[in-house]
C-alpha positions, 0 to 999 in steps of 0.5 A: 449806226453800229453793227449791233444796232443794225442787227437789232433793227433787222431782227425787229423788222423780220419779226414784224414782217412775220407777224404781218404775214401771219395776220394776213394768212389767218384772214384768208384770201384773196390777198391781192384783190379788192374785197367785196365789202368793207368787212372782208378780212376784218376777222378770221370768220365771216362777219355778221353783216357781210351778206346784208352788205352784199344784198342791199345794193342789189335790192336798192334799185327795186325799192321805190323812193320813200318806201317803208322797209326793214331788213333782218335775218328771220329766226335770228333774235339779234336783228340789229346788225342787219337793220343798222346796216340797212339804215346806212345803205338805204338813204332814199327809203324809210328803214324801220325796226323789224321789232315793230309793225312790219312795213311794205317791204322786207329784206330777209337776209340768208333765210326765207321769210315765212309770213303769208302776207308777203310775196317774193319780189326777188331772190339773190344768193344772200337773201330775198326781197318781199312785198306785202300784198 
């Protein structure tokens, strides 16, 4: 390889290294630790399903096998991201759409659920688990 070719390869390598460092920096830390969820570092902001991914493993042991449950953020018109996350994270429960009849259990992500037919079973920083009375 000639000197010119080596310089071009070194320059291209340096440009790619700088681009990689810039991308890591914009995604935020921690850089050398395992992320809490699969969606950490996906984009520069917080991913919409991050709280549900943190909440569902904490709620799972509190739910009986086969229980009808739904998951959503109260007050948010787009209920699908949290609902679909629950479908994948709760294989032993029957996850139903939050747009239909409300089931026995409700997992409210981020905001409190204000339906008076439900009482709080457990509270976590990411949300709450409710059970119908």
